[in-house]
Phi, psi and omega in degrees: 000322180301312181300314183296319178296317179297314178299318179299314182296318180294318179297318180302320183285315185292320182276001174288134181302327179302321181301316181297313183291321177296319179297314182295319179301309183292325181295312182288324177297318180292322178298313179299317180298312180300321179299315180292312180294328176294318177295316177298323179296316182296317179297315180293322179292318178297317179297322179297313181296323179293318179296320179298315182296313181298316179294321179295315180295322182293315182291322181298329185267323193236015183295134170215152192300326186289329185236013183294331176297325177284330181285326187269119177233098182283122183241156181263134176293152180296138178287138182295323184282001170297345175298336180252325178226103186299322177059218181279125180288138180290343179259006184285115177228176179299320182288347182300316181297319183291316184282322182210085186285347185299315182292335180278317181285329181232080180295159184294143175291129178227184180300323178300313181295323179297318182287314187291331183254297187292309183289329177293322175295318177300320178298320179291317182292333177281331191250349187294340179244024183303318181248322184294320180297316180284334176291323181291325181261007173085357182294323182299318179295325180293316183295318183290335179289343180269028176062034172268123181289153181295324181295314180297323180293318178296322181295315181295319180292318179296309180296319179296315179295316180293321178301321179295320180290321178299320178300315178299318184293318181299314179304310181299311183293318180300317179296320180295319178295316179300318179300318180293316183294335180291341179274122185287348184278354181220143179224144178253121179274182183299326178298317179294317182292325176294320179296320177296323176299317180290327177296322179295317177297320176300320179298320178295317179297320181291314181299322182295335176298313180284335174294319177295322177298315177298322179294318178297316180295324177295317179288329183285317184273326184073006182226131182295319181292317178291323180297317183290326177293315179294320180296316179296326177295312180296321176301315181296320179295313180293319189273321186250311187294301186299306180303323182279335179276336185302314179298321179295315180298317179297322181293331178284322183283325182220109186271146179234138175300159180299133180292331176297320179292319179297315183293323180293320178295317179293321180296322179291317181297315184272355180247273184301306183299317180298315178297317178298315178299315178300317178296319181292322177292323178293329178297322178298323178291317180303322182294340180275342185231060182293319182293320180296322179294327176294319180295318180299317182292326183286337179288126184288329178211177184293325180297318181294318179295318180297322179295317178298319182292323182291329181277349183222100185299319178300315177296323180295316179296319181295320179295319178297318177296320179296314177296327180290320179292323178297317178294323178293327178296314179291325176296323179292317179297315178298317180297315181298308184289325178293321176296322179293317180292321182296317180300315178295318183292317179300315181295317181293313184286337172293322176295318179298314181297322178293321179291321180296318180297318178295321175300315178298316182300317180293315184290338179290353171299332180262135178294340176300315180295312181302318180293316182293317179297314182297314182292316181297318179291322178294327181278352181082022182232017183255197183291317179297320180295323177294319179295321177298316179297319182296323177295316178297320180295319181296316179296321180292320181299321180299314180292325180292317180293329173295322178294315182296318179298320179293321180294319179297317179298324178292321180293322182298331180293333182249344184238101181286345180271005185296138166219170189294344182261012181267144181297138174234141181272112179233035181297335181265020181296158176296142179261144179283133178227127184240132173235133181305149178300145180291170187294323180298323178291321177295318180298321177301319180292329184262000187297321179298321179290325176297320180295319178298317179297319177295320179295318174305312180299316181296314181294320181292324180292319177298320176299320180298313180301317181294318183286324180290325178296334178274343185291135176267132183242000000 
């Protein structure tokens, strides 16, 4: 009897005209979305390659110790699976909203949005009359009179309805993947395909939540019209209200200073204040070498000064000591201001991180947030992926500065005229290479969200059983 009921439920859903139209809608929406995102990906990848080339040429020609940190901007290549989950934009900055608010207010439609909005609505429209519709036409009483348990009936209705939606989802996703693979400029490796498989499973867990919501409302109201209204209300709360309210609630519970104020303060500390402090420290050095300064000023050019130093060993040693003290003065100014800036930055970003964490915790009340966080991290375009990139970047910066310091130390041994603003050749420096995190690492990062989605399913199913057992037919 179980098999017959399951086949009946599945056939009812698949041969329903709504199934065909919904599948076509999702398929074409995904194709259009993939077309737009694929074009954006190509543009972003070309821009990334151009920025790398421009930066490399600039550093090769103009690198000097004092400003190499400002010249070097290590950037992350666009993730391939952003074609399905746009996630965090690599260009998203504070000024983005001011300069172009359209992309912030209306992010690109992607696979995540199709699942969270379209497929969740399909789940409700397929399930809102699971019991109420059959109760109104008398079919439900007839089925239960044939010694079919209510638990078995809920399982067959849930599985039959979800299988129909899964078939539609597989068709849409497969066509989307095939469309991408037809483009020779992009290829998906085994790591990407495994991540896509996990994204598909997450989508099923998410859609099933709203399918269960529709079934619960159907059993609770006993009326198809009332059930669809109640289901849509719950959908709106989960999908629209909670995710959009969570940042505001978090900002009220934990306030963070304006980022514009923070950036302005850091700029002053590392710019004007640093230069003033450096000049004042250098003045103290100048006062110790008045005769040497007169000789330096009397020399018309660097060659003449170098000739004087070579002819007078004592003067040369004094000049070396003078240059060393000047360099130490600027190093001291840099160290003092960098420490001051670092303290402010650590305090500010720790507050930002706490506010973001609070926002995430509040938003995770909604399965929409759990699903979105999980899929974006699995696709390599979420918050965890950004943190992973920052760790790789930090390790590279350490190795790069070790290389630069070693090169500067080597130059100082042969060039007594060296100073921090002089060009250094670092064409053979280590190059930054980034590889997306493997699937196991991404899965570990999304495990908590997966568990939350499964808990939602379990609690809703238990609620469904309890509510259906109370339903009068």
